[in-house]
N, C-alpha and C positions, 0 to 999 in steps of 0.2 A: 348564243349565247354565252357569255363570260361563265363556267364550268366556276366561282368564287363568289358567283353574285347576292349568294343568301348574308354577304356579310354589308350589301348595300355599301361599297364603297368604289364603285369602279368607275374606270374614266370612260365619261358618255362617248367620247369620238371612236373608242375602241371595243365597249362591252359588249359589239355583234360579233365578236370572234370565239374563240374555243375560251380566249383568255385574256382580258383584258392588257393594258401596258400593267397596269401594276401589279397585274398575278400574273404574268408569266415566267417561265422559270425560264433560265440561258440563253436571256439573252443577248443580241450581240450589242460590239461598242457604240454603233450606230441608236439604238433602239433602247442604249442604259444612260447615254446624251439621253436622249426622248423622254428616259425615264426620271430624271433628278430634276428635270425643267420641267414637266409637268405637275409634277412636285410640289415644286415648290409654285406656281403660279394654281394650284390646289389650294393650297392652304394658306396661302399668301403670307410670308412671313415679314416681318420688320428687316430694313439690316442696319444697322448699326454700328459706327465705329467704337472700339474701345482699345484701354490701352492693359497690356498684361507686363509687367514688369518691363515697363519704358517700353514694349514697340508696340506699334498699332495695330491691329489688326479688324478685319471683319467678322461680324458672328450675324445670326439668325434668331431674330422673337416672333415665335406665335403664339400671337396674340389670343387665338383661338384656339377651342380643340384640335388635335391631330387624329382621323382616324385612320389610321395605319394599317387594322389588321388587315392579316392575309399577304401583303403585298412581297412581293419577292425584290428585294433591293441588291441590284447586279451588283458587282466589281466595281469600284468607283473608279471613274475614267478619267486617263492623266491629264485629258484634255479642259480648260477649265467649262464651268457651267456661265450663264449668261443669265439673266435673271432683275429686272428692278421692278423693286414694293411700287406702294402705290404712293408715295411722298418723291419718287424720285431718284432715291439713293437705290446705285443697283450694285449688283455681286457676280463678279466675273473672274470668281475661281474654281482650284478646287472645289469639288462638295463636299460639307464638313457638319455633321454635328456640334464642334470644336465649340466651347462655350456659348453653346443656344439657350434659351430662354424658350420654356413652354408653359405659360399663363394660365391655359384650362389643360383639359385631363390630353396626356398622353396616351393614345391606343396603340400598342404594335404586336397584339396576339394575333399568335399564328404567324406572324411574318418570318419571312427566311430571308437570311443577309449571309449573300454568297461569297463577299469578298471582307476586306479589311471595317471593321466597327467603330469611328471615334464618336464618343460622348463624354470623351475629356471637357472638363469642368462644366458642363451644363447642367442647369437649372430647372428641375421641377416641379412647379410652384403648384399643381394638381395631382392626381391619381395618375400614377404613371403604372401601364401594362403589359407586360411582357410576355405573357401567360403562354405556352405552347411555342416560343420565336425557336427558331433555327439560325445558329450560328454558325454555319459550316465550315468557313474556312477555317484549316489544319494549321497551317505554319504560314509565313514570310518571313522574307530576306531583308535587312535595314537597307539595303541601299534600293531594294522596288518599292521605300514606302515614299509616299508623293512631300514634299516641303511643306512644312507647316501645316502635316495633315495632325497634329495632335498624339503624335501615339509615340510613348517614351519606354525609352529601356525599362528594366526590371529584373529583379531576385529572383531568383526561381530552384525547388530542387526537383532534377529529376533522377531516375531508377535506370545507370545503366551498368555493363559491365557486374552488376551484382549487387553495384555499390550505389550509394546514395550520395549523387553530389552535386553539388550549387553553381549554378549557371547564370550567366548576364544575357538577356533574351528578351529580345520584342514580343511584345503584344500581339492576335489580333483583332480582339477585342477590349476598348478602352472603355471606362465608366468615371478612370483616374479623378478624385477631387467633383468627381458630383456630388450634387445635391438634389436628392430627394424630398423635400417640404411635406410633400402628404400623401404618403406611404407609398410603394414600389412591388407589384407579384413580379416574381420570376418564376414564376409555380408550371413544371415541366417544361420549362426550358433544357434546350441541349446547347452546351459550348462545342466544338470538337477540338480548335485552339487554346492559348493560352488566353485570360482571363484579366483584368486591371483594373479595381472597385478602390485601387492602396485610396485613402482619403478621404474617400466617402462617406456623406451627412447621408443619414438616414430617418428624418423623421413623421410626427404626425401636426398636422396645426389644425386639422377639419375635422375632428371624432365625426362630427354626423357624415360628411361624406364618407371617409372610410368605413363607415356600417352601414353604408347605402351601397358599396362595392360588393361589400362583403357576402350580401347577399345573392346581389347580381351573381356573384363567382361562386354558390352557394359553396363556401368557407370562410371560414376566420381568417380575416387578413389584422396583416400586423405595417407596422415600419417597412418591415423589411423582408419578403417574403418567398422565397427561393424552396420552397417544403419541393420533394420530386425531382427539381433540376438534374441535370447529369450537367458533370464536368468532364468532357473526356482530356482535358490538358490542366496545367496547372492554372490557378485562381489566389490574383494577391486579394487579400482587405484588410494586411494592413493600416494602420491610423487610422479605421474607421471608426465612424459613432454611428451605432445604434442605439437611437434614443428614444421610440417605441415600440420595445420588441423588435427580435427578429426569428423569425419561422425559417426552419432548415429541415423540419422531419423526413426522411428519407429520400435525402438529396445525395448524391453516389458525386464521391471527389475524386482526382486524383491527388492532387499536392495543395492546399490550400494554405495561405498564411493569413493568421489573424492577427500579427504580434501589432503589441500593443494598441490593439481595437476595446471601443469604447461599448458595452452594451449597457447603457446607463439613462436613464429619463433626465430630463432638464431639472435643474437643483437635486444633481443624486436622487430621484424618482427612480420606487423599482418598476423594474421591464420585465417581461418572462422573453425566457432565449430558448429556443429547442433546437436540440440537433440530434430528437431523436430519429433511433432507425437508423441514423446515417452511415453513410461508409467513405472511410479514406483508404483509399490503395496502397498510397502511397509513402501516404503518413499528413500528420498535421501543425499547425504553431500557431501557440498560443500565449507565446511565450510575452509576459506582461502586459495581457488583456484586463481588463475589470470587468466584472458580473456583476450589476445589480441588481440583484429581485433571486426569482427564481430559475434556476439554470438546469436546463436539463439535458442532460445524453445517455438519459438510457438505450440501452440494446444499442450502441456507436459501437461503430467498429472503426478502429483508428491502424491499418497495419504499419510497420517499420518505423514507424516516427510518432508518438505521441509528444507536444511537447506542450508544461503548461509552466516552467521557470517563470517566478514569480509574479504569476497570476494572481489577482484578488477578486474573489466572492464573497458580494457584501448585500442585506437586505434586510426587509425590515421582518418583524417576528415571524413569521409564518413562509420567511420566502428559506430556500434550501438550495442545494447543486448533486444535485442527481445522477449519479454512472451506477444505476442498478445494473446488471446484465451485459455489459459493454466489454469490449475486449479492449485494449490498451498496450499495444507494444513500442517496449520503451519508450516506457513510460515518464518524461521528464516533469517534475513538482518540484523542482528544488527552490526555495525560497516562498512558495506559493504561502497565501493567507486563506483561511474558510474560516471568515467571519459568521457563515452563516452552519446550519448540519450539513453535513457531508454524508449522502447515504452514499456509498459502491458494494452496498451489502446484493447477494444477488435477488433476484425475485425467482421470477417462472423461467428465468435462463439464465447460467451462472457468468458470476463477474469474473475476465479473468484477466493479472495482468503481469502481462510480462518485460521481465526488466524495470521494473521500477525503478523511480528516482527519488525518493520524497524526503533528501537533507535538508535541515533548516525550514522546516512546514511549521507553521502555528494552527491549532487549529481549534477557535476558540469558542466552538460549540460542540454539541454531541456529533462525534463522527462514531459510521457504523462499520464494520466489513464484511461483515456475518456472509461463511459460506463463500468466499472469496481464494481463488484461486491466483498464485503469486507463483508466478514462474519464474526457473533463472534467479539471479539475483535482485532482492529484492532492499533498501535501506532506507530508514528512519531516522539514521544518524543526526542529532541534533531538536533532535521533530519538537516539538512543547504540543501537549496535547491539556486544553483547560479547560475541560468539560471531559465528561465522558467518554473513553473510547470502545468498541468490544469485536473483538475479533475471533468470535465465535465460529468455529465449523471452518475455520477456514486451511487452505492444504498451503506452506511457505516451501518451498524451496530453500538457497542461502538464507539468511534475514539477519542484516543488522537495527541497530536498536539502538548502538553506544550512543550516549551520552543526550537520547531522550529524556523527556521530565515528563513523567504522567500526574496534572496535577489533582484530578481526580481519579475514580474507580478505574481499571483498567481489567479487560475478561480476552482469556484465551482460548474460554472453554471452549474442548469436544476440536481444538485445532492439531493442525497435523503438523510438523515437521521434519523434512526427508530429508533436508540436510542442516549443516551448523549454523547455531545459531548464535548470534553475539545483541548481549544485553549488559556491557562494560560500562562502568563508573555510569550507569539510569539511577532517576531519582523515581522512585515508587511515593510521592504523598498518602496517596488511598492506600483500599485495600487491591489487591491484584487476585486475580483468578487465573489457577490453570488445572483446574479441574479437567481432568480427563485425557489433558493433551497428553501426545504420543510425541516423543522428541527420538524420530531415526539418524541424527546425528550430533557431532559435538554442543554443547551448549556450556557458554559462560557467560555468569554473573558479575564476572569481577569486580570489585569497587562499588558494586552497585547501594543504591540506602534503600530499605524497603522500612519507612515509617508508620503503614500499618501493615496485619498481618500478608504472608504472603501464601496462599491455594493454592496445594497442588494438588489436590485428593477434594473425593465428594466427602460430604456428611454422610451421609445413609453409605458410604460403605460399603461392597461387601467381598470377598474373598473370590466371587466368579467376574469382578471387573476383565475386561480382554485385561491381558499384557504381555512383554512389559510395554513398560512406557515410558525409559530412558535406554536407548538403545544404546550410546558411548559414553565418551568421556562426557563427564559436568563437574563443572568447579563455583563454586563459592567462595571464591579468596576474598579477603577482604571485605566482605559485604560487611553492612551493620543492619540488623534484623529490629528498630525499635521493638516488633512487638512480635514479633519470632517468626518461625513459619510450619505451618501444618502438613505432615505428610502420613498423616496416619485416620482423621477424619473420624468417624467411631468407634477408633481402634488405641484411639489413646489412653481409655484407663486398661487396657488390656495386659494381665502380667503374665501372661504363659510366652517366655523366650522363647519356645520352639514357634510360637504359631506369628509371633511376632518377624520373626527371622524367616519365616514361610511365606508373610507378608511381602516385606522389604527384595528378599532375592527376588521373588516373584515380577518386581518391579522397573528389576535393574539388570542388564547385560553382562553390563561389566561391572567386576570390583571395585575398582579404584571411585565409579560413580556409587555403588553400593554404599561404598567409604565414607563419602562426602553427603550425603543424604540424609545418615544416620549424625553423622558429625553437626549437622543444622538443624535438627531434630532435637539431637542432646540440648543445644548450643540455646536452643528454643527452649525447651524445657524449663533450662537451668534461668534463663532470665526472668521467666517467671517464679521459680523459687518450686519449684514442684523436682526435687531432689530425685523419688521412688522414677520416676518416670523421665527425669534423664539418666539414673543410673543403668536402668534396662536398656537405653539406647548405648549405652557407653561399652557394655558387656557384648552390644550384638557387635560392634563396631570395633571393638577390639578380635572378636574374632571373624569379621569380615577381613583383618591388618594381618591375622594367618592365613589364609586361602591364599590370601594378594601374596603373601611373601613366597609360597611355595610354585605356586605359579606365575613369578614374573623372573622363579629362577633356570637360567638356563644351561648351566654344565653340570656336570652329577659332583662336582668341589661344590658350585653352589647350593645346590638341594642336598645334598648333605647338611651344609650350614643350614641352612633353611628348617631341616626337618628336626635340626640339632636342636635350635635355637626353635619352634616351636613346641617343641617336646618341655622343654625349660619351663618355659612361658607357660605353659599348660597345666606343670607340678604345680609353680610355686603360686602360681597368681590366677586362674583358669579353672581351677579345680578345686582349690580348698577354699576360694573367698569371692567366687567369681569377678576376679580384682575390685576388690577392697570395696564392695559392694553390698556381700551376703554375710553380716555377723551371726547370722543363726551358720551358716552350712562353716565358716572358718570355725567358729566356736566348739562344733563335732566334730570335727576335723579335729582342732587340737584334743579334746577330750578322747577318741581315738587314736590318734597316735599314744597318749601319754598314757592308757590305758592298754593299749598294743604292745608298748615297751614292757608297760609293768610285767603281762607276759612271759617273755623270755627270761625276766630278770629272778621271778618268784622261781621260773623250774631252777634257773643255776643254783637257786640258795638250795631248792631241794634236793638236787644232784650232790651238791656237796655234804648236806647235813645226814640225806637220806632220805627214800621215799617212806619209809613205813612209820617215820612219826607223822601218823596224818592228820594229829590234834592240834595241829601247827599247821595247817594249811591258811587257816583265815589272817592269822600274824605273820606269816613268811609274803603272802598276796600286800596283807596292807604296808606291810614294808616297804615293797618291791615296788606298791604303789606312789606310798610317800619317794621312794628315790626317782621314781619316775621323772614326777609333779618336781622335784627339782631341780632333775638335771635338764631338763623341758623350761624350766623359765631360768634355766643357768644359775642358782643363787647358791649351790653348790656349799653345805653349810659343813660338809668332810667331816659329817658323824658318818658317813658308808663312805664304802669306797668299791669301785668295780675291779672283776679280778677275770685276765683271761682277755678270749676275745666278747665281753663284756665293754670293754673300753676301747671295742671301737666302737659298736652300738652304741655306750652313751655319747662321744662324742658326736656323733652323727644327728641322736637326738637334740643335745644342744646344742648343734647349730640348725637342725630345723626348729626346733623353738625360739633360735634366736629373730629367726628371719617373721614365727606365725607372731612372736610379742609386736615386733615392729605392724604387720603385719595389721593386729589387735589394737592396737593404738592409731592406726591412722585410720582401722574401718569407724573406730567409736568418736575421733576428730570428726571425721566426714559425716556419721552416721546424725549426730545429736547435738555435737559442739561448736558446726560452723554457723 
């Protein structure tokens, strides 16, 4: 008895053998001819003539269900197969399912196809099942393909000599422009060679039948079910239409082409497209593909090349596109449009995007990139985020956001930028948050516009927070802060300059970045009208510039000039008035200079008149104090004249007084008259 009798479709004439003619492996040429002749006699298809592109061809119409479960289809013989249908129409040509019509169910479960498989242009009007089928041919030369077989060249990509190359080749399995009108299942099928589904249509017209088949198969079925299928060679689904959902969960791909494919129902109804846990070893091309409904790429791994250029993700209110836990290498999303929420955030597995290109993308709804690892260079240049976007906890290599537009809130909390970050000419129309972010490379916001506050620190900041935050250069040149920036958090009211200096210097590894941060914080306070807070930032900024001047000096002469410059600046600006911001200190220093100079004046007078006249000490000191005050203020009434070395001291005091009087005027104007 045939060992595959459990299928219940053995050939009666050969059923007593170990394997009947339908289930036998490795058939001879004569057995192959016998197999295809018996196949036609078993299912009795109607033979009809049709015109395709002006050329007459013959095709088979299977009006009854075809139960070919477990059949072993040998290589197609080069000899014609003779068959006459019930109407007397003859088939006398090479066997092919090209343009065949299956009016009933087509069951090819567990079938083995040892040679070329041609279902080009075939129509399946009821459920078609190829579960656990094996397509065993690996490759074929074009010269060995029978004429009019219906196998056409297709463009694929292969990995050769370390490079991904494009080539034109012949597929060994062809469902080119096939039509599956009531669902198709290729669950657990294995394709060893290049497979072509280009231009095929997958839809469901009878939901009741598909529901029944789902119960029979013990799993949910969609218009196209390929879950856990294995494509050892490239597969092409370009320009195909998946109108009733697509199930590719757990599918193993070499390289797959879904360019220009449509995953949407009739009248743009939502469908579910599922690539969860699928693996693309060489790459995948979804360029210009259209997804309508929920699209799932959770835990998907696309190695070497993941192309989604100009793809569109649409759907109703509850739809989303999910790349949670996915691995996308050389990810190309240029000019893609996300009309549904985009979920790239890491779940129980980390989402990793290697060399991601999101140039010109538009995100119409909320986008989440929580804890994503961006390796290599990632660019979101010229992208538009029309709703909120969050990159919280993500790790970036080099990243470019130049000319991007954030129309709603943007959050980068706890993110780490391991290399340079570019935010040039970016528009932040709502608040942007960089709390607890660590910038390890250069960062520039040149020419960016912040219409709301830009937050770089937690409001509940403590000095125990990990430091530093900015490890390299920082630039906010030509930025427009409409509502300021926050580098201080709860320390905005701190008055102690030492505490503020310790805080800022611990956050910035480079003095140039420290100076830039202090400058922006100062400008923010000035915009708010917080003059005292702005003055404190200005003092720290000038102190940082003094240190930078020393550090940037290279030669001994440059260092001497820097030290000299710093000393004079400190003596005339930093020490007496904290760069014109501390009027109390300026007043006390002025008083100290006046009194300090009055002492030598009084001693000189006592020396001339004699120290024994102690009764005149107070009068003498009062006169000296008067003279010092007049000299300091450069009034010079002329009623008292210095002699000897007092001339030099008076001249020095007059010069100091002139400088200090100018400072006093400036400080008063700065503090109370602006």
